[in-house]
C-alpha positions in Angstrom: 11.5 -19.7 -0.5 13.7 -16.6 -0.7 11.4 -13.6 -0.7 13.9 -11.6 -2.8 13.0 -13.8 -5.8 9.4 -12.6 -5.7 10.1 -9.1 -7.1 13.5 -8.8 -8.8 12.5 -5.3 -9.8 10.0 -2.9 -8.2 6.5 -4.1 -9.2 4.8 -2.1 -11.9 1.0 -2.3 -12.2 -2.4 -1.0 -11.6 -4.5 -0.6 -8.4 -8.2 0.0 -8.4 -8.5 2.3 -5.4 -7.9 5.8 -6.7 -10.6 5.5 -9.4 -13.1 3.0 -7.9 -12.6 3.3 -4.1 -14.6 0.3 -2.8 -16.8 -0.3 -5.9 -14.6 -2.1 -8.4 -16.1 -5.2 -10.1 -15.0 -8.0 -12.4 -15.9 -6.1 -15.6 -13.7 -3.2 -14.6 -10.8 -5.4 -13.7 -11.1 -7.3 -17.0 -11.2 -4.0 -19.0 -8.1 -2.6 -17.2 -6.2 -5.9 -17.6 -7.0 -5.9 -21.3 -5.7 -2.4 -21.7 -2.5 -3.1 -19.8 -1.9 -6.2 -21.9 -2.3 -4.3 -25.1 -0.6 -1.0 -24.3 1.8 -1.4 -21.4 2.8 -5.0 -20.8 5.6 -5.0 -23.3 7.6 -2.4 -21.3 7.2 -4.1 -17.9 3.7 -3.2 -16.5 2.2 -6.5 -15.2 0.2 -6.4 -11.9 -3.6 -6.0 -11.7 -4.5 -5.3 -8.1 -8.0 -5.3 -6.7 -8.1 -3.0 -3.7 -10.3 -2.8 -0.6 -13.7 -4.2 0.2 -14.0 -6.9 -2.5 -15.6 -9.1 0.2 -18.2 -6.5 1.3 -21.8 -6.6 -0.1 -23.1 -3.1 -1.0 -19.7 -1.5 -0.8 -19.9 2.1 -1.9 -23.7 2.2 -1.6 -23.6 4.6 1.4 -20.6 6.6 0.3 -22.3 9.9 1.4 -22.3 8.5 4.9 -19.5 6.0 5.2 -16.5 4.9 3.1 -16.7 1.5 4.8 -20.2 0.4 6.0 -20.0 -0.1 9.8 -20.2 -3.7 10.8 -21.4 -4.9 7.4 -22.0 -8.6 7.0 -19.1 -9.8 5.0 -18.8 -12.7 2.5 -16.8 -15.6 4.0 -16.5 -19.4 3.8 -17.2 -21.9 6.6 -13.7 -21.3 8.0 -13.9 -17.5 8.5 -11.9 -16.8 5.3 -13.2 -13.8 3.2 -14.6 -14.5 -0.3 -15.3 -12.1 -3.2 -18.8 -10.4 -3.2 -20.7 -12.5 -5.7 -22.7 -9.5 -6.9 -19.5 -7.9 -8.2 -17.4 -11.0 -8.8 -19.9 -13.8 -9.6 -17.2 -16.3 -10.7 -14.9 -15.6 -7.8 -11.2 -14.8 -8.0 -9.9 -18.1 -9.4 -11.3 -17.8 -12.9 -10.6 -14.0 -12.9 -7.0 -14.6 -11.9 -6.7 -17.2 -14.7 -8.0 -14.7 -17.3 -5.4 -12.2 -16.1 -2.6 -14.8 -16.2 -3.7 -15.8 -19.7 -3.0 -12.2 -20.7 0.5 -12.6 -19.5 -0.2 -10.5 -16.4 -0.2 -11.0 -12.6 -3.1 -10.9 -10.2 -3.2 -9.1 -6.8 -5.6 -8.4 -4.0 -5.9 -6.0 -1.0 -6.5 -7.5 2.5 -7.0 -6.1 5.9 -4.8 -7.2 8.8 -6.6 -9.7 11.1 -9.7 -11.9 11.2 -13.3 -10.7 10.5 -15.0 -9.3 13.6 -18.2 -11.0 12.4 -16.4 -14.4 12.5 -15.4 -13.8 16.1 -18.9 -12.7 17.1 -20.5 -15.7 15.4 -17.9 -18.1 16.9 -17.0 -19.5 13.5 -14.5 -22.4 13.6 -11.4 -21.8 11.5 -9.8 -24.4 9.3 -7.6 -25.6 12.3 -10.8 -26.1 14.3 -10.2 -23.2 16.7 -13.0 -20.7 17.4 -12.4 -17.4 15.6 -13.1 -15.7 19.0 -10.1 -17.4 20.4 -7.9 -16.1 17.6 -9.2 -12.5 17.5 -7.7 -9.8 19.6 -10.6 -7.4 20.4 -8.2 -4.8 21.7 -6.5 -4.5 18.3 -8.6 -2.7 15.7 -8.3 -0.4 12.8 -9.0 3.3 13.2 -10.7 3.8 9.9 -12.1 0.4 8.8 -14.6 -1.6 11.0 -14.2 -5.1 9.4 -11.4 -6.8 11.4 -9.9 -7.7 14.7 -6.2 -8.2 15.0 -4.9 -11.8 15.3 -3.2 -13.0 18.5 0.4 -14.1 18.3 -0.4 -17.8 18.9 -0.1 -21.1 17.0 -3.8 -20.8 16.2 -3.3 -17.3 14.9 -0.5 -18.5 12.6 -2.7 -21.4 11.4 -5.4 -18.9 10.5 -3.0 -16.8 8.4 -1.7 -20.1 6.8 -5.3 -20.9 5.9 -6.0 -17.6 4.1 -2.8 -17.6 2.2 -3.4 -21.2 1.2 -6.8 -20.1 -0.2 -5.3 -17.1 -2.0 -2.6 -19.2 -3.5 -5.2 -21.6 -4.8 -6.9 -18.7 -6.6 -3.6 -17.8 -8.3 -2.8 -14.6 -6.3 0.6 -13.2 -7.1 0.5 -10.0 -5.0 -1.0 -9.1 -1.6 -1.4 -5.6 -0.3 -2.1 -5.9 3.4 -3.5 -2.8 5.1 -3.5 -1.5 8.7 -0.2 -3.2 9.3 2.7 -1.0 8.1 1.8 1.6 10.6 -1.0 0.8 13.0 -1.7 4.5 13.7 -4.7 3.8 15.9 -2.2 3.5 18.7 0.3 6.4 18.9 2.1 4.6 21.8 2.4 1.4 19.6 2.5 2.3 15.9 4.0 -1.0 15.0 1.6 -3.3 17.0 1.0 -5.4 13.9 4.6 -6.5 13.8 3.9 -10.1 14.6 1.2 -10.3 12.0 3.7 -9.2 9.3 5.8 -12.1 10.4 2.8 -14.4 10.3 2.0 -13.3 6.8 5.6 -13.8 5.6 5.7 -17.3 7.2 2.4 -18.2 5.6 3.6 -17.1 2.1 6.7 -19.1 2.6 4.7 -22.2 3.4 2.2 -21.9 0.6 4.7 -22.7 -2.1 3.6 -19.8 -4.4 5.7 -16.7 -4.9 3.5 -13.9 -3.6 4.7 -10.3 -3.3 3.9 -8.8 0.1 3.1 -5.1 0.2 2.4 -3.3 3.5 0.1 -0.3 4.0 -0.7 2.3 5.2 2.2 4.7 5.8 4.2 6.4 6.8 6.5 3.4 7.5 8.7 3.7 10.6 12.3 4.2 9.7 13.4 2.5 12.9 11.7 -0.6 11.7 13.4 -0.6 8.3 15.3 -3.9 9.0 12.0 -5.6 9.9 10.2 -4.5 6.7 13.2 -5.6 4.7 13.3 -9.0 6.3 9.6 -9.9 6.0 8.1 -7.8 3.1 8.8 -6.7 -0.4 7.1 -3.2 -0.3 6.1 -0.8 2.5 4.4 2.5 2.2 6.6 5.5 3.2 3.7 7.9 3.1 0.0 8.1 4.0 -2.3 8.0 0.9 -0.7 10.0 -1.9 -3.0 12.2 -4.0 -2.5 14.6 -6.9 -1.4 17.6 -4.8 1.9 19.4 -5.5 2.5 19.8 -1.8 2.4 16.1 -1.2 4.7 15.5 -4.2 7.2 18.1 -3.0 7.1 16.4 0.5 8.0 13.1 -1.1 11.6 14.3 -1.7 12.5 14.2 2.0 10.6 11.0 2.4 12.6 9.4 -0.3 15.8 10.8 1.1 15.0 9.2 4.5 14.6 5.8 2.8 17.2 5.9 0.1 19.6 3.5 1.8 16.9 0.8 2.1 16.2 0.2 -1.6 17.6 -3.2 -2.7 16.6 -6.3 -4.8 13.3 -7.5 -3.3 12.9 -4.5 -0.9 11.2 -1.4 -2.1 10.0 1.6 0.0 6.7 2.5 -1.7 5.8 6.1 -2.6 2.1 5.0 -3.3 0.1 5.2 -6.4 0.8 7.3 -9.5 -2.0 9.9 -9.6 -2.3 10.2 -13.4 -5.3 10.3 -15.8 -8.8 9.9 -14.5 -9.5 9.2 -10.9 -12.1 9.6 -8.1 -15.3 8.1 -9.6 -15.9 5.8 -6.7 -15.4 8.7 -4.3 -18.3 10.5 -6.0 -16.5 12.8 -8.4 -14.7 11.6 -11.5 -11.9 14.0 -12.4 -8.7 14.4 -14.2 -5.5 14.5 -12.2 -4.7 17.9 -10.7 -1.0 17.5 -11.5 0.3 19.5 -14.4 2.2 17.7 -17.2 5.5 18.8 -15.7 4.5 17.6 -12.2 3.5 14.3 -13.7 7.0 13.9 -15.1 8.5 14.9 -11.8 6.4 12.2 -10.0 7.4 9.5 -12.5 11.0 10.5 -12.4 11.3 10.7 -8.6 9.6 7.3 -8.1 11.8 5.7 -10.8 15.2 7.2 -9.8 14.5 6.4 -6.1 13.3 2.9 -7.0 9.7 2.9 -5.8 7.1 0.4 -7.1 5.0 2.0 -9.8 1.2 1.4 -9.4 -1.2 3.3 -11.6 -4.2 4.8 -9.7 -6.4 5.6 -12.6 -8.9 4.2 -15.0 -6.5 2.9 -17.7 -9.2 2.7 -20.4 -9.6 6.5 -20.2 -6.0 7.4 -20.6 -5.3 10.1 -23.2 -2.5 9.8 -25.7 -0.2 12.3 -23.8 -0.4 10.3 -20.6 0.1 7.0 -22.4 3.2 8.5 -24.0 4.5 9.4 -20.5 3.9 5.9 -19.3 5.6 4.3 -22.3 8.9 6.0 -21.7 10.8 2.8 -20.9 14.1 4.5 -20.5 12.8 6.2 -17.3 12.0 2.7 -15.9 15.4 1.5 -16.7 16.6 3.5 -13.7 14.6 1.1 -11.5 17.3 -1.7 -11.8 17.9 -2.6 -8.1 21.6 -3.2 -8.9 21.9 0.6 -8.9 21.6 2.6 -5.7 19.8 6.0 -5.4 21.1 9.1 -3.6 19.7 12.6 -3.2 22.8 14.7 -3.4 21.1 18.0 -2.6 17.7 19.4 -1.6 16.3 22.7 -0.4 13.0 24.4 -0.8 13.7 25.3 -4.4 15.5 22.3 -5.9 16.6 18.7 -5.5 19.2 16.6 -7.3 19.3 12.8 -7.5 21.6 10.2 -8.9 21.4 6.4 -9.2 24.4 4.3 -9.9 26.2 1.0 -9.8 29.8 0.2 -10.8 29.2 0.8 -14.5 26.1 2.9 -15.0 24.6 6.1 -13.7 21.7 8.5 -14.1 21.2 12.0 -12.8 18.0 14.1 -12.3 17.5 17.8 -11.6 14.1 18.8 -10.0 12.9 22.4 -9.9 10.7 22.6 -6.8 10.2 26.4 -7.1 7.3 28.3 -8.6 9.3 29.7 -11.6 11.4 28.3 -14.4 15.1 28.5 -13.4 18.5 27.6 -14.6 19.9 24.6 -12.8 23.4 23.1 -12.9 25.3 19.9 -12.1 28.9 20.2 -11.2 31.2 17.4 -12.5 33.2 17.4 -9.3 30.2 17.2 -7.0 28.6 14.6 -9.3 31.8 12.5 -9.4 32.1 12.5 -5.6 28.4 11.4 -5.2 28.8 8.7 -7.8 31.9 7.2 -6.2 30.0 7.0 -2.9 27.4 4.8 -4.7 30.1 2.6 -6.2 30.5 4.0 -9.7 34.0 3.3 -11.1 33.7 4.6 -14.7 34.4 8.0 -16.2 32.1 11.0 -15.8 30.4 11.8 -19.1 30.7 15.1 -21.0 27.4 14.6 -22.9 24.0 13.4 -21.8 20.7 12.4 -23.3 17.6 14.1 -21.7 15.2 11.2 -21.2 12.0 13.2 -21.4 12.6 15.1 -24.7 15.5 13.2 -26.2 17.8 16.2 -26.5 21.5 16.2 -26.0 23.0 18.1 -23.1 26.7 19.0 -23.1 29.0 19.7 -20.2 30.5 23.2 -20.4 33.3 24.4 -18.2 32.9 21.4 -15.9 29.2 21.8 -15.4 25.8 20.8 -16.9 23.6 23.9 -17.3 20.0 23.9 -18.4 16.7 25.5 -17.8 14.0 23.6 -15.9 10.3 24.5 -15.8 8.6 25.2 -12.5 7.7 21.9 -10.7 9.5 20.1 -13.6 12.6 18.0 -14.0 15.3 16.9 -16.3 16.5 13.3 -16.2 20.0 12.7 -17.7 21.5 9.5 -19.1 25.2 9.7 -19.8 26.5 9.2 -23.4 29.7 7.2 -22.7 
C-alpha cells in the first residue's frame, strides 16, 4: 500500500499522555471518545490514541519513585506480543476499538521500539518459532523506559514486527505512535540506531493490509534523516516533549523553520501535543494550562500554518467553553491542506511571519514574540515575492479576514498594519 494514502491531511485527535501519563483506562478512553464525537468530529478531529504503558500492571502506582516501574512483569501473549492490562482494559482493545469506530472515530496506540526484555529473559518463542532471546539486541535499550530491548536486523526480527502489527490490525488499530525510535538519544554517537526498526515497522504495516498511520517519537528528529522519515513514516517529532511553557513555544518557530520544506501529503513533521485545557493528573498534579489565551492561539496557529499534526493533550471532558471555541475554529485548520506549502518569511527575537500557499490560495500569519503589544506590518512586495516562491500565481489581496476575531484588515499604502498582543498572533485569509 502507498503510505501517503494513510493520512491525506495531518492527523487531528487526542492523546492520553499529558493528562493521564501511564494511568489511562478504558472508561477514560470511552469518555474522551464520546466527547470528541459530539463536539469535534464534525470539523475533522478523529483519532483517539492510548499512550504509554497500557500493557503494564500497576502503571502509575509508584509515581513518586518511578514513572515506569523498573523491570515490571508485562502482560503478553504466548508469542511475546504485549496485551492490554486487564485491570484497566478488561475487554481488551478489539472491542474498545470497535466502540470508537462506531462513533465514526479512529483508534490508536503507543508502542515502544523492540521486544519485551522479559520475553527474552524467559526465552519465550515468538510466532515464527524463534526464541525472543535470539531476536532481542541487549545492547540496544531505551534511556528512560526499562521495558524493551531493540530488535536485531534479521529475518526473525522482521517476523516479530510482522506478528505484532498483524495483532494490532486484528484489533482495529488505525494509528501507531512508536517511541524510542525517532531519536535513540541513549546513544549520542548513534542517535538513529533504530533506523532499521523504522523500516521493519513500515514493512510490517504494508504487509498487514490495514492502513495504519505511523508516528515516530521522541524528538528532536534528525534533519539529516528527513528523507528516511518521509519514506517510511507519516509523522515524526521535531521536538522533545512539548509542554505549556512560552519558552518552548517560542523555540518551536526555529524548529518549524528547519522542517518547513519537508511537509507534504502523508509526511508531517510533528510539533507534539497541544497543551490546552486540563492536564497533569497522572503526573500527580491536575492543573490548567500555563499558556495564556493569546499563547494558545499562537500555538494553534503555528501548528496549523506549518502543517503539524494536531493532537490534544488534555482531558476533553473538562474543556471550558472558551477552549472549545478555539478548537472549533475550522478556518484555522483549513490551512493544513497539504497541497499548500508553508514558509517562515522572517523571524527574529521579537517577531515571526509565516505564509502557506499553493497556486490559487494563500494565508499569512504575524506572530508577536515580544513581551509587549506592538504594531506589525506585512509588505505587499515582500509577501508577493514569498508567495511566488511557494508557487502562488494569483493576485495579492487588498483586504483580509482575521481568522481569530473575524475582523476585516485592509491594505494601506502597500502594507498591512495592525496591532498584535504580546505572545499573540493574527492569521489572515485574503478576500479575493
